[in-house]
N, CA, C and O atoms as a GROMACS GRO file, in nm:
protein
  180
    1MET      N    1  -2.630  -5.652   4.988
    1MET     CA    2  -2.746  -5.565   4.978
    1MET      C    3  -2.723  -5.433   5.051
    1MET      O    4  -2.762  -5.327   5.003
    2LEU      N    5  -2.658  -5.443   5.166
    2LEU     CA    6  -2.631  -5.322   5.243
    2LEU      C    7  -2.537  -5.228   5.167
    2LEU      O    8  -2.554  -5.107   5.171
    3TRP      N    9  -2.439  -5.285   5.098
    3TRP     CA   10  -2.346  -5.202   5.020
    3TRP      C   11  -2.418  -5.127   4.910
    3TRP      O   12  -2.385  -5.012   4.881
    4LEU      N   13  -2.515  -5.190   4.848
    4LEU     CA   14  -2.592  -5.125   4.742
    4LEU      C   15  -2.669  -5.005   4.798
    4LEU      O   16  -2.673  -4.900   4.734
    5LEU      N   17  -2.730  -5.021   4.913
    5LEU     CA   18  -2.802  -4.910   4.976
    5LEU      C   19  -2.708  -4.796   5.014
    5LEU      O   20  -2.745  -4.679   5.000
    6ILE      N   21  -2.590  -4.828   5.060
    6ILE     CA   22  -2.492  -4.726   5.096
    6ILE      C   23  -2.448  -4.649   4.971
    6ILE      O   24  -2.439  -4.526   4.974
    7ILE      N   25  -2.422  -4.720   4.863
    7ILE     CA   26  -2.380  -4.656   4.739
    7ILE      C   27  -2.491  -4.565   4.685
    7ILE      O   28  -2.464  -4.452   4.643
    8VAL      N   29  -2.615  -4.613   4.687
    8VAL     CA   30  -2.727  -4.531   4.641
    8VAL      C   31  -2.742  -4.407   4.729
    8VAL      O   32  -2.768  -4.298   4.678
    9GLY      N   33  -2.726  -4.422   4.858
    9GLY     CA   34  -2.734  -4.307   4.949
    9GLY      C   35  -2.626  -4.204   4.921
    9GLY      O   36  -2.653  -4.084   4.923
   10VAL      N   37  -2.505  -4.249   4.896
   10VAL     CA   38  -2.395  -4.157   4.866
   10VAL      C   39  -2.420  -4.083   4.735
   10VAL      O   40  -2.394  -3.964   4.725
   11VAL      N   41  -2.471  -4.154   4.634
   11VAL     CA   42  -2.500  -4.091   4.505
   11VAL      C   43  -2.609  -3.986   4.521
   11VAL      O   44  -2.599  -3.877   4.464
   12VAL      N   45  -2.713  -4.017   4.596
   12VAL     CA   46  -2.822  -3.921   4.618
   12VAL      C   47  -2.771  -3.798   4.692
   12VAL      O   48  -2.805  -3.685   4.655
   13LEU      N   49  -2.690  -3.817   4.794
   13LEU     CA   50  -2.635  -3.703   4.868
   13LEU      C   51  -2.544  -3.619   4.780
   13LEU      O   52  -2.546  -3.496   4.788
   14ALA      N   53  -2.464  -3.683   4.695
   14ALA     CA   54  -2.376  -3.609   4.606
   14ALA      C   55  -2.458  -3.526   4.507
   14ALA      O   56  -2.418  -3.415   4.473
   15TYR      N   57  -2.571  -3.580   4.462
   15TYR     CA   58  -2.655  -3.504   4.369
   15TYR      C   59  -2.721  -3.386   4.440
   15TYR      O   60  -2.730  -3.277   4.384
   16VAL      N   61  -2.768  -3.408   4.562
   16VAL     CA   62  -2.835  -3.301   4.636
   16VAL      C   63  -2.736  -3.188   4.667
   16VAL      O   64  -2.772  -3.070   4.656
   17TYR      N   65  -2.615  -3.222   4.705
   17TYR     CA   66  -2.515  -3.122   4.742
   17TYR      C   67  -2.414  -3.099   4.630
   17TYR      O   68  -2.298  -3.068   4.658
   18ARG      N   69  -2.456  -3.112   4.504
   18ARG     CA   70  -2.362  -3.102   4.391
   18ARG      C   71  -2.301  -2.963   4.379
   18ARG      O   72  -2.185  -2.951   4.341
   19VAL      N   73  -2.375  -2.858   4.411
   19VAL     CA   74  -2.321  -2.722   4.399
   19VAL      C   75  -2.209  -2.702   4.501
   19VAL      O   76  -2.103  -2.651   4.467
   20GLN      N   77  -2.234  -2.741   4.626
   20GLN     CA   78  -2.133  -2.725   4.728
   20GLN      C   79  -2.009  -2.810   4.698
   20GLN      O   80  -1.896  -2.764   4.715
   21LEU      N   81  -2.031  -2.934   4.654
   21LEU     CA   82  -1.917  -3.023   4.624
   21LEU      C   83  -1.835  -2.970   4.507
   21LEU      O   84  -1.712  -2.966   4.513
   22LEU      N   85  -1.904  -2.928   4.399
   22LEU     CA   86  -1.831  -2.876   4.283
   22LEU      C   87  -1.756  -2.748   4.316
   22LEU      O   88  -1.646  -2.727   4.266
   23SER      N   89  -1.814  -2.662   4.400
   23SER     CA   90  -1.746  -2.538   4.434
   23SER      C   91  -1.619  -2.566   4.513
   23SER      O   92  -1.518  -2.496   4.496
   24LYS      N   93  -1.622  -2.666   4.599
   24LYS     CA   94  -1.501  -2.701   4.674
   24LYS      C   95  -1.395  -2.764   4.583
   24LYS      O   96  -1.277  -2.731   4.592
   25VAL      N   97  -1.438  -2.855   4.496
   25VAL     CA   98  -1.344  -2.925   4.409
   25VAL      C   99  -1.281  -2.829   4.309
   25VAL      O  100  -1.161  -2.833   4.285
   26LEU      N  101  -1.364  -2.742   4.250
   26LEU     CA  102  -1.315  -2.651   4.146
   26LEU      C  103  -1.253  -2.524   4.202
   26LEU      O  104  -1.182  -2.453   4.131
   27GLY      N  105  -1.280  -2.495   4.330
   27GLY     CA  106  -1.227  -2.373   4.390
   27GLY      C  107  -1.299  -2.249   4.341
   27GLY      O  108  -1.243  -2.140   4.341
   28GLN      N  109  -1.423  -2.266   4.298
   28GLN     CA  110  -1.503  -2.155   4.247
   28GLN      C  111  -1.610  -2.117   4.350
   28GLN      O  112  -1.638  -2.192   4.443
   29ASP      N  113  -1.667  -1.998   4.331
   29ASP     CA  114  -1.776  -1.953   4.416
   29ASP      C  115  -1.902  -2.035   4.386
   29ASP      O  116  -1.921  -2.079   4.272
   30GLN      N  117  -1.987  -2.055   4.485
   30GLN     CA  118  -2.107  -2.136   4.466
   30GLN      C  119  -2.201  -2.074   4.363
   30GLN      O  120  -2.266  -2.146   4.288
   31THR      N  121  -2.209  -1.942   4.360
   31THR     CA  122  -2.298  -1.878   4.262
   31THR      C  123  -2.249  -1.902   4.120
   31THR      O  124  -2.329  -1.920   4.028
   32ARG      N  125  -2.118  -1.903   4.103
   32ARG     CA  126  -2.063  -1.928   3.969
   32ARG      C  127  -2.090  -2.073   3.924
   32ARG      O  128  -2.125  -2.097   3.809
   33VAL      N  129  -2.074  -2.167   4.017
   33VAL     CA  130  -2.101  -2.308   3.986
   33VAL      C  131  -2.249  -2.327   3.954
   33VAL      O  132  -2.284  -2.400   3.861
   34ARG      N  133  -2.337  -2.261   4.031
   34ARG     CA  134  -2.481  -2.272   4.008
   34ARG      C  135  -2.517  -2.219   3.870
   34ARG      O  136  -2.598  -2.279   3.799
   35ARG      N  137  -2.457  -2.104   3.831
   35ARG     CA  138  -2.483  -2.049   3.697
   35ARG      C  139  -2.435  -2.144   3.590
   35ARG      O  140  -2.501  -2.161   3.487
   36MET      N  141  -2.320  -2.208   3.611
   36MET     CA  142  -2.267  -2.303   3.514
   36MET      C  143  -2.363  -2.421   3.496
   36MET      O  144  -2.388  -2.465   3.384
   37LEU      N  145  -2.415  -2.473   3.608
   37LEU     CA  146  -2.507  -2.586   3.601
   37LEU      C  147  -2.638  -2.546   3.533
   37LEU      O  148  -2.693  -2.622   3.454
   38GLU      N  149  -2.688  -2.427   3.564
   38GLU     CA  150  -2.812  -2.381   3.500
   38GLU      C  151  -2.792  -2.361   3.350
   38GLU      O  152  -2.882  -2.392   3.272
   39ARG      N  153  -2.678  -2.310   3.311
   39ARG     CA  154  -2.649  -2.289   3.168
   39ARG      C  155  -2.644  -2.423   3.096
   39ARG      O  156  -2.694  -2.435   2.983
   40ARG      N  157  -2.586  -2.524   3.158
   40ARG     CA  158  -2.580  -2.658   3.094
   40ARG      C  159  -2.717  -2.720   3.087
   40ARG      O  160  -2.748  -2.790   2.991
   41LYS      N  161  -2.801  -2.694   3.186
   41LYS     CA  162  -2.936  -2.750   3.186
   41LYS      C  163  -3.015  -2.690   3.070
   41LYS      O  164  -3.093  -2.760   3.007
   42GLY      N  165  -2.995  -2.563   3.042
   42GLY     CA  166  -3.064  -2.499   2.931
   42GLY      C  167  -3.018  -2.548   2.795
   42GLY      O  168  -3.094  -2.544   2.699
   43ASP      N  169  -2.894  -2.596   2.786
   43ASP     CA  170  -2.840  -2.645   2.658
   43ASP      C  171  -2.905  -2.776   2.616
   43ASP      O  172  -2.910  -2.808   2.497
   44ARG      N  173  -2.955  -2.854   2.713
   44ARG     CA  174  -3.010  -2.986   2.682
   44ARG      C  175  -3.148  -2.978   2.620
   44ARG      O  176  -3.194  -3.077   2.563
   45ARG      N  177  -3.215  -2.867   2.629
   45ARG     CA  178  -3.352  -2.859   2.576
   45ARG      C  179  -3.355  -2.849   2.428
   45ARG      O  180  -3.462  -2.841   2.368
   0.00000   0.00000   0.00000
């Protein structure tokens, strides 16, 4: 049960800090990553 809570916590933190994490992984500026995410969000509508 404790492992499940830890996994859920890590997933929530990764979602909250997705811009910072993606900018580090991709080596891009945070504003560029944010624009990319906003553009993809608009495509789903």
